[in-house]
C-alpha positions in Angstrom: 9.3 -9.0 -15.2 7.5 -8.2 -11.9 9.3 -8.4 -8.6 8.4 -11.2 -6.2 6.3 -10.0 -3.2 8.2 -9.7 0.0 8.2 -12.8 2.3 6.1 -11.4 5.2 3.0 -12.0 7.2 0.6 -9.1 7.8 -1.7 -9.2 10.8 -4.9 -7.3 11.6 -5.7 -6.7 15.2 -9.2 -7.1 16.6 -10.7 -6.9 20.1 -11.1 -10.3 21.6 -13.6 -11.6 24.2 -12.9 -15.1 25.4 -15.8 -17.4 24.6 -14.4 -20.9 24.9 -11.3 -22.7 25.9 -10.4 -25.7 23.7 -6.9 -26.5 24.9 -3.7 -25.1 26.3 -3.4 -22.6 23.5 -6.6 -23.1 21.5 -9.7 -21.0 22.2 -12.6 -19.3 20.5 -13.4 -15.6 20.9 -15.8 -12.9 19.9 -14.6 -9.7 18.3 -17.4 -7.6 19.9 -18.9 -7.4 23.4 -20.8 -10.7 23.7 -23.6 -9.1 25.7 -24.6 -7.2 22.6 -25.5 -10.4 20.7 -26.5 -12.6 23.7 -23.3 -14.6 23.6 -24.0 -16.0 20.1 -21.8 -19.1 19.6 -22.1 -18.7 15.8 -20.0 -15.6 16.1 -17.0 -17.3 17.7 -13.7 -17.4 15.9 -11.6 -20.5 16.8 -7.9 -20.0 16.8 -4.7 -21.6 18.1 -2.6 -18.9 19.7 0.5 -21.0 19.4 0.6 -20.7 15.6 2.6 -17.5 15.9 5.9 -16.2 14.4 7.8 -17.5 17.5 6.7 -21.0 16.5 7.8 -20.5 12.9 11.2 -19.3 14.1 11.5 -22.5 16.2 10.6 -24.5 13.1 7.5 -26.0 14.9 5.3 -24.7 12.0 6.0 -23.2 8.6 5.7 -19.4 8.1 2.7 -20.2 5.8 0.9 -21.7 8.8 1.2 -18.7 11.0 -2.3 -17.6 12.0 -1.7 -15.0 14.8 1.0 -12.6 15.9 2.8 -12.9 19.2 2.6 -10.5 22.1 5.3 -7.8 21.7 6.4 -4.4 23.1 5.0 -1.6 20.9 7.1 1.4 20.0 5.4 3.5 22.7 6.3 1.0 25.3 2.8 -0.5 25.6 2.1 -4.1 24.9 1.2 -4.9 21.3 0.1 -7.9 19.4 -2.1 -10.7 20.8 -2.9 -10.2 24.4 -5.7 -12.7 25.0 -3.3 -15.5 26.0 -1.2 -17.3 25.2 -1.5 -19.9 28.0 -4.6 -21.5 29.5 -6.0 -21.3 32.1 -3.6 -18.5 33.0 -5.4 -16.0 30.7 -7.0 -12.7 30.1 -10.7 -12.8 29.4 -10.5 -9.8 27.2 -7.7 -8.4 25.1 -6.6 -8.3 21.4 -5.8 -10.9 18.8 -3.8 -10.1 15.7 -4.9 -12.4 13.0 -2.9 -13.1 9.8 -4.6 -11.8 6.7 -4.5 -15.3 5.2 -6.3 -16.6 8.3 -8.9 -13.9 7.9 -9.4 -14.7 4.3 -10.2 -18.3 5.2 -13.0 -17.3 7.6 -16.6 -17.1 6.5 -17.4 -13.6 5.3 -19.7 -13.0 8.2 -16.9 -13.6 10.7 -14.2 -11.6 9.1 -13.3 -8.7 11.4 -13.0 -5.2 10.1 -12.4 -1.9 11.9 -16.1 -1.0 11.4 -17.4 -4.3 12.6 -15.4 -4.3 15.8 -16.0 -0.6 16.7 -12.4 0.5 15.9 -12.4 4.2 14.9 -9.1 4.4 13.0 -8.0 3.2 9.6 -7.3 -0.5 9.2 -3.5 0.1 9.0 -3.6 1.5 12.5 -4.5 -2.0 13.9 -2.0 -3.9 11.7 1.4 -5.3 12.3 3.8 -7.1 9.9 6.6 -9.6 10.3 9.2 -10.1 7.6 10.3 -13.7 7.6 13.9 -14.3 8.7 16.4 -16.0 6.4 15.7 -13.9 3.3 17.9 -11.3 1.6 15.4 -8.5 2.5 17.0 -6.0 4.9 13.8 -6.1 6.8 14.1 -9.9 7.4 13.3 -10.8 11.0 11.9 -7.3 11.8 8.4 -6.6 13.1 6.7 -3.3 12.4 3.5 -1.8 13.8 1.1 0.5 11.8 0.4 4.1 12.8 -1.1 7.1 11.3 1.6 9.7 10.9 2.0 13.2 9.5 5.3 14.6 8.1 6.1 18.0 9.6 9.4 18.5 7.9 11.5 16.5 5.4 15.1 16.6 4.3 15.7 14.0 1.7 14.8 10.7 3.3 14.9 12.1 6.8 11.6 13.3 8.2 10.2 14.8 11.3 6.9 13.1 11.8 4.0 13.3 14.2 2.8 9.8 15.1 -0.7 9.3 16.5 -1.8 6.6 18.9 -3.7 3.8 17.0 -7.3 4.6 16.5 -7.1 8.2 17.7 -5.6 10.0 14.7 -8.9 11.8 14.0 -9.4 12.9 17.6 -8.5 16.6 18.0 -7.7 16.1 21.6 -5.1 13.5 20.9 -1.4 14.5 21.3 0.9 13.0 18.7 4.5 11.9 19.5 7.1 13.8 17.3 10.2 12.1 16.2 12.9 12.2 13.4 13.4 9.0 11.4 14.8 7.8 8.1 12.1 6.7 5.8 14.7 4.7 3.8 16.0 2.8 6.8 14.5 -0.6 7.7 15.9 0.1 11.2 13.2 2.8 11.5 10.3 1.6 9.3 9.5 -1.0 6.8 11.5 0.7 4.0 11.8 -1.4 0.9 9.8 -3.0 -1.9 6.1 -3.1 -1.4 6.4 -1.2 1.9 3.2 -0.7 3.8 4.5 2.8 4.7 3.2 5.3 2.2 4.2 8.7 3.6 7.1 10.6 2.1 7.6 13.1 -0.8 4.2 14.5 -1.8 2.3 12.2 0.6 2.5 13.9 4.0 -0.1 12.0 6.0 -0.9 8.3 6.1 0.5 4.9 7.1 3.8 4.6 8.9 4.9 1.2 10.0 7.4 1.7 12.8 10.0 -0.8 13.9 8.6 -2.8 16.8 11.5 -5.1 17.5 12.5 -8.4 16.0 11.0 -11.9 16.1 12.7 -14.2 18.6 15.9 -15.8 17.3 16.0 -19.6 17.0 18.4 -19.8 20.0 15.9 -17.8 22.1 12.9 -19.9 21.2 14.8 -23.2 21.7 16.1 -22.1 25.1 19.8 -22.0 24.1 22.2 -19.2 25.0 24.8 -20.1 22.4 
């Protein structure tokens, strides 16, 4: 009997250039510089930036209906996730949008963003994030993790000293990696558990490491309650 897949949503980040505003949270964007294709409207991707994990936590939508990730603080202190919005007309004309893989699968093949099509130089997992749905027995439930390329420098059981590279710059010899100790078996450090997106450890010394990037907002936070 095979184990059930973990209850989670995986997102793929893409550059975003605002092309059209359709509502307070709805818009359409290009994944590449629009000047390069003469602002081709056929290349626009329409999305509602409100269909995010925070809305699912607030029970405004189901987790199956989540299309984009929220904006969040990345492990290095920078802003991660979707940064094109989320409110209109208070907006950024350029930024990033992290699309759920299920949303990407519904797009026409010609519109599906990939690292190569958007000019991203790293591996796909370096522009991914994942949210494990709250309310499940999974120890990762409610956690968000961000993908990085990492190299194990030393390992003692499940404890590892790793060099973590900035997303998209893991192959740049001039890039300085951040070194840290972490427990590869702890969901408080990385997405440790069944079907983990992290693959380093043991004989695999370099590859994807999905570091903890906080938790999705609690229902009390999204509903404005302090209880």
